[in-house]
N, CA, C and O atoms as CSV, one atom per row, in Angstrom:
chain,resi,resn,atom,element,x,y,z
A,1,MET,N,N,0.838,-1.160,0.000
A,1,MET,CA,C,0.000,0.000,0.000
A,1,MET,C,C,0.886,1.226,0.000
A,1,MET,O,O,2.019,1.194,0.481
A,2,LYS,N,N,0.357,2.306,-0.544
A,2,LYS,CA,C,1.097,3.564,-0.594
A,2,LYS,C,C,0.600,4.456,0.545
A,2,LYS,O,O,-0.601,4.675,0.700
A,3,VAL,N,N,1.539,4.961,1.330
A,3,VAL,CA,C,1.207,5.823,2.462
A,3,VAL,C,C,1.849,7.186,2.233
A,3,VAL,O,O,3.063,7.298,2.061
A,4,LEU,N,N,1.016,8.210,2.234
A,4,LEU,CA,C,1.485,9.578,2.057
A,4,LEU,C,C,1.515,10.258,3.412
A,4,LEU,O,O,0.489,10.365,4.084
A,5,LEU,N,N,2.683,10.715,3.811
A,5,LEU,CA,C,2.846,11.421,5.082
A,5,LEU,C,C,3.100,12.889,4.769
A,5,LEU,O,O,3.745,13.210,3.771
A,6,ARG,N,N,2.599,13.775,5.612
A,6,ARG,CA,C,2.647,15.197,5.302
A,6,ARG,C,C,3.659,16.009,6.099
A,6,ARG,O,O,3.985,17.127,5.699
A,7,ASN,N,N,4.160,15.495,7.193
A,7,ASN,CA,C,5.022,16.326,8.025
A,7,ASN,C,C,6.205,15.527,8.551
A,7,ASN,O,O,6.082,14.921,9.615
A,8,PRO,N,N,7.332,15.491,7.874
A,8,PRO,CA,C,7.655,16.110,6.591
A,8,PRO,C,C,7.046,15.299,5.451
A,8,PRO,O,O,6.761,14.114,5.618
A,9,PRO,N,N,6.844,15.933,4.284
A,9,PRO,CA,C,6.240,15.240,3.145
A,9,PRO,C,C,7.109,14.076,2.666
A,9,PRO,O,O,8.302,14.239,2.409
A,10,ARG,N,N,6.489,12.899,2.553
A,10,ARG,CA,C,7.187,11.732,2.034
A,10,ARG,C,C,6.160,10.670,1.655
A,10,ARG,O,O,5.000,10.738,2.062
A,11,GLU,N,N,6.597,9.704,0.883
A,11,GLU,CA,C,5.738,8.619,0.423
A,11,GLU,C,C,6.416,7.300,0.758
A,11,GLU,O,O,7.593,7.106,0.454
A,12,LEU,N,N,5.671,6.391,1.385
A,12,LEU,CA,C,6.222,5.095,1.774
A,12,LEU,C,C,5.399,3.978,1.155
A,12,LEU,O,O,4.200,4.134,0.924
A,13,ASP,N,N,6.043,2.863,0.889
A,13,ASP,CA,C,5.345,1.642,0.507
A,13,ASP,C,C,5.328,0.741,1.731
A,13,ASP,O,O,6.373,0.432,2.303
A,14,VAL,N,N,4.131,0.321,2.129
A,14,VAL,CA,C,3.953,-0.506,3.317
A,14,VAL,C,C,3.233,-1.775,2.892
A,14,VAL,O,O,2.284,-1.723,2.110
A,15,GLU,N,N,3.679,-2.909,3.404
A,15,GLU,CA,C,3.055,-4.180,3.066
A,15,GLU,C,C,1.652,-4.248,3.670
A,15,GLU,O,O,1.459,-3.925,4.842
A,16,GLY,N,N,0.702,-4.656,2.887
A,16,GLY,CA,C,-0.678,-4.790,3.339
A,16,GLY,C,C,-1.162,-6.179,3.003
A,16,GLY,O,O,-0.392,-6.967,2.453
A,17,PRO,N,N,-2.372,-6.512,3.300
A,17,PRO,CA,C,-3.351,-5.673,3.976
A,17,PRO,C,C,-3.041,-5.543,5.463
A,17,PRO,O,O,-2.359,-6.380,6.054
A,18,THR,N,N,-3.560,-4.476,6.043
A,18,THR,CA,C,-3.391,-4.221,7.467
A,18,THR,C,C,-4.522,-3.330,7.943
A,18,THR,O,O,-5.194,-2.693,7.133
A,19,ASP,N,N,-4.739,-3.280,9.241
A,19,ASP,CA,C,-5.753,-2.347,9.737
A,19,ASP,C,C,-5.077,-1.045,10.160
A,19,ASP,O,O,-3.853,-0.969,10.269
A,20,VAL,N,N,-5.891,-0.034,10.392
A,20,VAL,CA,C,-5.397,1.312,10.668
A,20,VAL,C,C,-4.486,1.343,11.898
A,20,VAL,O,O,-3.416,1.950,11.859
A,21,SER,N,N,-4.897,0.704,12.970
A,21,SER,CA,C,-4.098,0.723,14.209
A,21,SER,C,C,-2.714,0.108,14.002
A,21,SER,O,O,-1.712,0.647,14.474
A,22,LEU,N,N,-2.666,-1.017,13.298
A,22,LEU,CA,C,-1.392,-1.677,13.046
A,22,LEU,C,C,-0.516,-0.833,12.121
A,22,LEU,O,O,0.696,-0.753,12.320
A,23,LEU,N,N,-1.115,-0.211,11.124
A,23,LEU,CA,C,-0.359,0.660,10.235
A,23,LEU,C,C,0.318,1.780,11.024
A,23,LEU,O,O,1.507,2.043,10.840
A,24,LEU,N,N,-0.428,2.427,11.890
A,24,LEU,CA,C,0.154,3.522,12.676
A,24,LEU,C,C,1.235,3.017,13.622
A,24,LEU,O,O,2.244,3.693,13.821
A,25,ARG,N,N,1.039,1.846,14.204
A,25,ARG,CA,C,2.091,1.272,15.064
A,25,ARG,C,C,3.352,0.985,14.257
A,25,ARG,O,O,4.459,1.251,14.726
A,26,ARG,N,N,3.199,0.447,13.053
A,26,ARG,CA,C,4.361,0.176,12.195
A,26,ARG,C,C,5.130,1.460,11.882
A,26,ARG,O,O,6.356,1.455,11.771
A,27,LEU,N,N,4.389,2.555,11.743
A,27,LEU,CA,C,5.008,3.841,11.432
A,27,LEU,C,C,5.450,4.593,12.682
A,27,LEU,O,O,5.985,5.698,12.592
A,28,ASP,N,N,5.225,3.987,13.854
A,28,ASP,CA,C,5.558,4.594,15.148
A,28,ASP,C,C,4.846,5.939,15.328
A,28,ASP,O,O,5.443,6.932,15.745
A,29,LEU,N,N,3.541,5.935,14.996
A,29,LEU,CA,C,2.714,7.133,15.116
A,29,LEU,C,C,1.552,6.855,16.053
A,29,LEU,O,O,1.014,5.748,16.081
A,30,SER,N,N,1.175,7.851,16.806
A,30,SER,CA,C,0.090,7.745,17.765
A,30,SER,C,C,-1.266,7.904,17.081
A,30,SER,O,O,-1.457,8.825,16.287
A,31,ARG,N,N,-2.201,7.014,17.384
A,31,ARG,CA,C,-3.559,7.130,16.825
A,31,ARG,C,C,-4.242,8.393,17.337
A,31,ARG,O,O,-5.040,9.001,16.624
A,32,GLU,N,N,-3.935,8.784,18.556
A,32,GLU,CA,C,-4.557,9.957,19.158
A,32,GLU,C,C,-4.142,11.252,18.462
A,32,GLU,O,O,-4.837,12.261,18.585
A,33,ALA,N,N,-3.046,11.245,17.746
A,33,ALA,CA,C,-2.537,12.469,17.121
A,33,ALA,C,C,-2.506,12.409,15.592
A,33,ALA,O,O,-1.957,13.302,14.946
A,34,HIS,N,N,-3.102,11.341,15.005
A,34,HIS,CA,C,-3.034,11.195,13.547
A,34,HIS,C,C,-4.363,10.740,12.959
A,34,HIS,O,O,-5.087,9.938,13.550
A,35,LEU,N,N,-4.659,11.267,11.792
A,35,LEU,CA,C,-5.827,10.865,11.017
A,35,LEU,C,C,-5.352,10.029,9.840
A,35,LEU,O,O,-4.303,10.305,9.257
A,36,VAL,N,N,-6.127,9.005,9.493
A,36,VAL,CA,C,-5.838,8.203,8.312
A,36,VAL,C,C,-6.995,8.422,7.340
A,36,VAL,O,O,-8.162,8.256,7.698
A,37,ILE,N,N,-6.656,8.796,6.107
A,37,ILE,CA,C,-7.650,9.155,5.101
A,37,ILE,C,C,-7.435,8.293,3.860
A,37,ILE,O,O,-6.316,8.160,3.365
A,38,GLU,N,N,-8.535,7.707,3.364
A,38,GLU,CA,C,-8.487,6.925,2.127
A,38,GLU,C,C,-9.594,7.434,1.215
A,38,GLU,O,O,-10.756,7.485,1.618
A,39,ASP,N,N,-9.247,7.805,0.011
A,39,ASP,CA,C,-10.217,8.327,-0.960
A,39,ASP,C,C,-11.041,9.485,-0.387
A,39,ASP,O,O,-12.247,9.573,-0.619
A,40,GLY,N,N,-10.380,10.370,0.361
A,40,GLY,CA,C,-11.047,11.540,0.910
A,40,GLY,C,C,-11.927,11.279,2.115
A,40,GLY,O,O,-12.633,12.178,2.572
A,41,THR,N,N,-11.895,10.056,2.639
A,41,THR,CA,C,-12.750,9.677,3.764
A,41,THR,C,C,-11.898,9.261,4.959
A,41,THR,O,O,-10.940,8.501,4.818
A,42,LEU,N,N,-12.260,9.767,6.133
A,42,LEU,CA,C,-11.587,9.387,7.372
A,42,LEU,C,C,-11.802,7.897,7.629
A,42,LEU,O,O,-12.929,7.408,7.549
A,43,VAL,N,N,-10.727,7.181,7.937
A,43,VAL,CA,C,-10.790,5.729,8.119
A,43,VAL,C,C,-10.818,5.403,9.614
A,43,VAL,O,O,-9.932,5.841,10.347
A,44,PRO,N,N,-11.820,4.643,10.083
A,44,PRO,CA,C,-11.894,4.260,11.494
A,44,PRO,C,C,-10.877,3.174,11.852
A,44,PRO,O,O,-10.315,2.522,10.972
A,45,ASN,N,N,-10.649,2.992,13.155
A,45,ASN,CA,C,-9.639,2.057,13.655
A,45,ASN,C,C,-9.728,0.643,13.099
A,45,ASN,O,O,-8.706,0.104,12.674
A,46,GLY,N,N,-10.882,0.028,13.081
A,46,GLY,CA,C,-10.998,-1.381,12.711
A,46,GLY,C,C,-10.958,-1.657,11.220
A,46,GLY,O,O,-10.943,-2.821,10.819
A,47,LYS,N,N,-10.941,-0.643,10.398
A,47,LYS,CA,C,-10.997,-0.810,8.930
A,47,LYS,C,C,-9.723,-1.455,8.407
A,47,LYS,O,O,-8.612,-1.058,8.760
A,48,MET,N,N,-9.911,-2.457,7.559
A,48,MET,CA,C,-8.773,-3.092,6.895
A,48,MET,C,C,-8.422,-2.290,5.645
A,48,MET,O,O,-9.294,-1.869,4.885
A,49,LEU,N,N,-7.149,-2.096,5.462
A,49,LEU,CA,C,-6.632,-1.395,4.289
A,49,LEU,C,C,-5.974,-2.428,3.392
A,49,LEU,O,O,-5.115,-3.185,3.843
A,50,GLY,N,N,-6.366,-2.465,2.135
A,50,GLY,CA,C,-5.857,-3.463,1.204
A,50,GLY,C,C,-4.463,-3.144,0.693
A,50,GLY,O,O,-3.955,-2.038,0.877
A,51,GLN,N,N,-3.854,-4.127,0.051
A,51,GLN,CA,C,-2.513,-3.982,-0.505
A,51,GLN,C,C,-2.447,-2.843,-1.515
A,51,GLN,O,O,-1.416,-2.181,-1.628
A,52,ASP,N,N,-3.522,-2.607,-2.244
A,52,ASP,CA,C,-3.542,-1.571,-3.283
A,52,ASP,C,C,-4.037,-0.217,-2.780
A,52,ASP,O,O,-4.207,0.707,-3.575
A,53,ALA,N,N,-4.270,-0.084,-1.481
A,53,ALA,CA,C,-4.798,1.163,-0.930
A,53,ALA,C,C,-3.773,2.293,-1.043
A,53,ALA,O,O,-2.564,2.066,-1.003
A,54,VAL,N,N,-4.283,3.496,-1.184
A,54,VAL,CA,C,-3.468,4.707,-1.103
A,54,VAL,C,C,-4.076,5.522,0.022
A,54,VAL,O,O,-5.219,5.969,-0.076
A,55,VAL,N,N,-3.316,5.716,1.092
A,55,VAL,CA,C,-3.828,6.430,2.252
A,55,VAL,C,C,-2.920,7.606,2.590
A,55,VAL,O,O,-1.723,7.608,2.304
A,56,GLU,N,N,-3.532,8.591,3.201
A,56,GLU,CA,C,-2.804,9.767,3.664
A,56,GLU,C,C,-2.862,9.782,5.184
A,56,GLU,O,O,-3.921,9.560,5.770
A,57,VAL,N,N,-1.739,10.039,5.814
A,57,VAL,CA,C,-1.687,10.149,7.272
A,57,VAL,C,C,-1.367,11.601,7.594
A,57,VAL,O,O,-0.343,12.139,7.173
A,58,ARG,N,N,-2.263,12.220,8.349
A,58,ARG,CA,C,-2.080,13.623,8.736
A,58,ARG,C,C,-2.038,13.726,10.252
A,58,ARG,O,O,-2.825,13.089,10.952
A,59,SER,N,N,-1.119,14.528,10.744
A,59,SER,CA,C,-1.093,14.785,12.181
A,59,SER,C,C,-2.045,15.943,12.459
A,59,SER,O,O,-2.273,16.793,11.598
A,60,PHE,N,N,-2.589,15.965,13.656
A,60,PHE,CA,C,-3.457,17.054,14.047
A,60,PHE,C,C,-3.255,17.359,15.515
A,60,PHE,O,O,-2.763,16.531,16.281
A,61,MET,N,N,-3.640,18.553,15.886
A,61,MET,CA,C,-3.550,18.988,17.279
A,61,MET,C,C,-4.875,19.624,17.638
A,61,MET,O,O,-5.513,20.267,16.805
A,62,SER,N,N,-5.280,19.444,18.866
A,62,SER,CA,C,-6.482,20.129,19.329
A,62,SER,C,C,-6.154,20.814,20.627
A,62,SER,O,O,-5.201,20.450,21.316
A,63,GLY,N,N,-6.929,21.785,20.951
A,63,GLY,CA,C,-6.696,22.518,22.191
A,63,GLY,C,C,-7.580,23.725,22.241
A,63,GLY,O,O,-8.307,24.032,21.296
A,64,ALA,N,N,-7.510,24.388,23.333
A,64,ALA,CA,C,-8.350,25.584,23.531
A,64,ALA,C,C,-7.468,26.815,23.559
A,64,ALA,O,O,-6.300,26.757,23.944
A,65,SER,N,N,-8.040,27.915,23.148
A,65,SER,CA,C,-7.324,29.181,23.232
A,65,SER,C,C,-7.878,29.984,24.396
A,65,SER,O,O,-9.013,29.782,24.828
A,66,ARG,N,N,-7.072,30.878,24.883
A,66,ARG,CA,C,-7.507,31.695,26.029
A,66,ARG,C,C,-7.851,33.067,25.587
A,66,ARG,O,O,-8.237,33.901,26.406
């Protein structure tokens, strides 16, 4: 599967199929701080990603302003 990372921008080939949680663990990324997107749609934790999938992993931050 092709994984597009945005910070810093890079493209990786990852062996699939795999689910979202395992993919993020393989990439040493926290699920709490990253979104996985396939075909413009947010992918939930239990979703299996196929060998031919193209996914984007984006980091995000949340918080409140004063």
